[in-house]
N, C-alpha and C positions, 0 to 999 in steps of 0.2 A: 504493499500500500504505499502510495506516494504521501510523505508527510512534509514535504518543504514548504516554507513559509515565506520566505525572502521576496522582495516585491519584484524579481526576475519572472515570477508568473504572468505578471502583467504583458509580457512579451508574447504570452499565448496567443496574443491578438483576437481573443474572443471569438474562436474558430466555429465552435458550436453552440453560438447565442441562441437562445431560446425566445421565440416571439414574446412580445410583451402582452401582458394579459388585458383583455377587454374590461370594460368599466362594470362588470357583473357583480352584485352584491355579494362579498365573502361570508362564508360562514364563521362566526365568533363564537366558539363555546364558552358558556357562561362558567363552567367550571375547569379551573386550571389542572384537575387531577384526570379529567376526561383524556382517555387514551383514544386517537383518531385513528392511528395506523402504526403498526410495529414494523419497522423497517428492516430487510434482511440483515442477518449477521450470524457469524459463525461463534460457538462457544470459544472464550479465549481470544476472540478477533482483538489485536490491538488497537485498531481504529475504532471500533466500539468501546473499549477501555477508555480511550482517549477522549472520547466524546463524553463519556459518564464524568470524568474529570473535569473537564472543562465545564460542563453544565453544572457541576457541583460548585465550582467556583463562582459562577454566577450567580447561583441561587443563594450563596453564601454571602455574597456582597453585591447586590443588585445595582450599585451606583458606581461601581468599579469599572470604569470605562477600558481599561487594559484587559480585564478579564473578558469583559463582552465582546472586544475586537478579537480576541485570540479565537472565541468560540464562532464568532460569525465569519472568520477568515477561513476555519476549518471547515465550517459548512459549506463556505463557497468553493473550496478547493476539491469537496466531495461531488459537488454538483459537475464541476468539470471533469474531474476523473471518471464519473459513472454515467455522466450525461442523463442525470435525474434532477430536474429542475425543482423538485419539492426542497431540496436543501437550500435552495436559494429562498424559499419561502420562509423557513426556518431562521435563515441568517436575517432577513427582512425584520423579521419580529424581534430579534436581538438587539437590532440598531436603532429601533424605532424610538426608544427614550430620549436618543441624542439627535437635534434636529439638523437639517439640511441648512445650515445658517452660518453667518460669520459668528465666531465665538467657539464654534465646535472645532474640536481638536483635528488637526490635519488628516492623521490616519482614520479617523471615524468619517470624514468626509470623502476620503478615497474609497472606503467600503461602501458609502452609500452609492458613488458613482459607478463603482464596480456592479453593484445590484442593479441600478438604473439601465446601463447599458446591456446588463443579461436579458433585459426586459424589452429592449430596443428603444427606449427611451433616451437617446442620443442627445437631445438637447439638455435634457436636465441632468444627465450624466457630464456633461462637459461643464455645465454650470456648478456641478458639486466639485469636480476637479480644479476648476479655476479658484473656488474658494480655497481648496486644500493648498494651492501654489501661493494664494495670497497669505495664507496663515504661515506657510513654510516653503519659501522658494527653492529651497533645495530638495524637495520632496519627490526622489525617483519613481515611487509608484505612480504619483500623480501625473509625472510629464509621459512615463511608459504607457498608461492607459490612453492618454490623450493620443497619443501616436496609434495604438490599436484601434481606436474608434474612428480614426481619421483612414487608417488602411480599410475598414469594413466598407465605409463610405465612399471609398475610390477617390478620396482626396489626397494623393500621393504627393503633391508640393506641400501639403499642411504636414503630412506625416513626415517627410523628410526634415521640416523646419523643426518638428518636435525631436526627431533623432539628433539633430545639430544641439539644440538645447540640453538635451539628455546626455550628451558625450561627457561635458566636464563633471558630471554627478555619478558616472559609470565605470567599470571596468572596461579595459579594452573588448572583451569578449561580449559584454552588454552592448556597447556600442557599435562594435562591428555586425552584431546580429540585428540591431535596430536597422542600420542602413543597408545591410543586404536584403533583407526581406523587402525592402522597398524597391532597391534595384531588380531583384528576380522577378519582381511584378511589372516592372516597367522597360522589358528589352534587354536587360542585362544578365540572364539567369547564369549563364557561364562563369562571367567574371565573379558573380556574387557566391557561387557555388565554390569558387577557387578560394575567394578571399575569406568566407567563413570557415571552410574546411582547415585552412592554415590556422586560422584564430582558434579553434577548436583542439588542435593539436598542440598550440603552444599553451592554453590555458583551461583546456577542458577539465582536467582533472582537479583543479582549484576550485571549481563551480558545478559540483554534480548536478546541482538543482536545475541547470540548463540544459543537462545532455539531452533529455528526451525530446524537449521543444527541438533542439538544433538537429538532432539525428532524424526527425520527423521532416523539418522543413529542407534539408540537405537530400533526403529521398524524394521529396516532391520535386525539387529543383532538377535531379539527376533524371527523374521519370519524365519531366516535361521536355527536356534536351535530348532523350532518346537513349540515355546511358542506364538502361536496365538493371544491368548488373550491379552498379553502382547503388542504384534506387534499392534494389533486393537488399544490399548490405546494409544500407543505413536503416533500413525499416527493421532489419532483424537485430541490429544494434540497440536500437531503441527498445524493441521488446525485452532483449537480454538484460536490460536494466532492472526488470522487474517490478516496476512501477504500473499501477492503474492509469491508464490515460485514453480516453475515449476517442479523443481526435487522432491520436497514433493508431489506434485499432480501426478506426473507419477509413483513414487515408490509405493503409494497408490492405484492408480488405477491397477497396475501389481498385487498387492497382492489381491486385490478384483475379478479381472479375474481369478487368478488361483484358487480362491475359488467358482467360479461360481456367482459370484454377480454382473453381468452384469448390472442389472437396477440401481445399485448405482452407478457405473462408469458414467452412463448417466447422472444422476441428479448432480454428482459432476463436471463433466467436459461440461457440455452443453453450457456454454459461453466461452469455452476456444480453439475453433476452429482455432484461427489464429495460434496456435502454433504448429509445426508439430509433435512434441513429444507427445502432447495431442491429437491432432486429430487422430493420428494412435490408441491411446486407446479408443478413441470414436467410431473409426471403428470396432475395435475388439470387443468391447461391443454390438455395434449394430448388428454385423454378429453372435454373440452368441444368440442375442434375435430374429434374424430374422425380423429385422426391415427395414423398406422401406428405411430409412436414410443411412442405412449401405452403400449401392451402391453409393449414392452420397458423402458421406465421403471418400470412397476408391477411388472414381473418381477423388475427388479434390486433395487427397493427390498424387496419381499418376501423376495428372498434375502438381503439385509442384515439385516433382522430375524431371519430364521431362524439364519443365521450367530452372531449376537449371542446369541441363545437357548442355541445349542449352547456358547457361550463361558462361558455364566452370566452375561450382561450383559443390562441392560434399558435400551438407551439410546432416548431420545426417545419416552417412552411416549404423550405426547401426539400426536405425529406417527404413530405406529402405530396408535394409536386412529382418527385421520382415515384412514388408508389402509385399514383394516378397514371402515370404515362407508362413505366415498365410494369407493373404488375395488374393494374385494372385496363391499361389500353384506353382510357378515358382522355383523349388528347385535349378536348376543350378544357375538362375541369382541370387537368394539369397546367394548361396554358394560363389558366386563372389565378391558380396558387402562385406559379412561378412569377407573374407579373406581380402580384401582391407582396410576395417576398423581395422583389428587386427592388421596390420602392423603398423597402426599409433597410436591406443591407446589399451591397453590390461587390461581394467578392467573386474571384473567378469562377467559383462552382456555381454562384448563383446566377452568373450569366449564361454558363454551360447550361442548366437546366432549362432556363427561358429560351435560349434558342434551339435547343433540341424540342422543347413543348411547341414553339411556334412553327418547327419543320413538320411535327407530326400533324399539326392542326392546319397546315398549309396557310398560316397567317405571317407573312414576314413583317408586316407593320407593326405586329404586338412585340417583336424581339427589337425593335429600334433601338431603345437605349443601350440594351447588351451589345449590339452591334457597334453602336457608335463609341461604347467605351472600349470593345476589342480593337477597333480601328487605330484608336486614339492613343491606347495605352501601351503598345508594344509587347503586350503579354504574349509569352511563346508557349504554345501547346498545339501538338498535331491534333488533338481531338477537337478542339475549339475551332481550329482553322477550317477543318474539313467540314465541321456541322455550319460554319459561318459560310462558306462557298456553296454549300448544298441549298442553303436558306437564301442565298443571292440568285441562284440558278431558278429558282420557283417562278414559274410564270403568274403574273398579276391575273 
């Protein structure tokens, strides 16, 4: 279980951000002792024991902001590691006594900002991070999360400025990681890969908390430039670190699915069905192999999306679009989900599903924002390029 804490986690760039909750009325239990759900855990699980200790610290000192921050950070880390947004709800409850306002300590404001961006409330997240920087101009986490949000919104010039401002606050590895990710997304993947690889060799052992993120990003860069052997090596290096990381598993599964290695995806993800993002990959792999479990996975995923809609939630719209397109064959519904998703976040994988859905629906105009991004960003991807060319070739 990954238990690192330092602000380097901010460089994860919010890759599996869940969609913001709609304004549905939440259920507020009147009895604090009421058990709503018991999350999975194994006897002797160190993560469960750690959570018990952190919760006990908060219960013993409800006004202790440091104890609250430690618990909220751990909940947030678990949401990122396991792809389970319920942990974000628990973190939000912990930080609620400390308002998003001037005078609140910077670290608590950074937590508010991280939770806001998880809900895709990017303007308020940026406002929280601005307040944190006003309180502490040298706050590394606030600066790194600003860069992360700007990357999700495809504001690469803004993200690069944040990297430049972050550099004096950061180690060489952190600074290189920040700029390399921007460069790799804007047409310089080979140079970014070489620079980040060299920085990892020089400094990686000193910063083990960065290893999973860097190995995953290096794998993606190598994949995009067609060096599949290096991509495989980096994915395996990341897995071998032994940390839970939902984003690493999803990226590696997509890499293997593209290569027709569905059986390996099943073996990799067989215990990860609680994560919607990973259940999607399980369903796609089972579909490729024509396994009976494929229908069960797809049905469960559909039920989860339907339940979320009933609650007024829009979680994982990118994954929902893929589910509708690749498992249900409903191009129009997939295009609607992908279009809504792209209005909120504009990472390369968001553009890809929008272009592929528009292609399946034979509606090139619907993918115009993603096509404009692809042509102006310089992003390097054979799959995206092929999809874009096919969409351009469609007759009106």
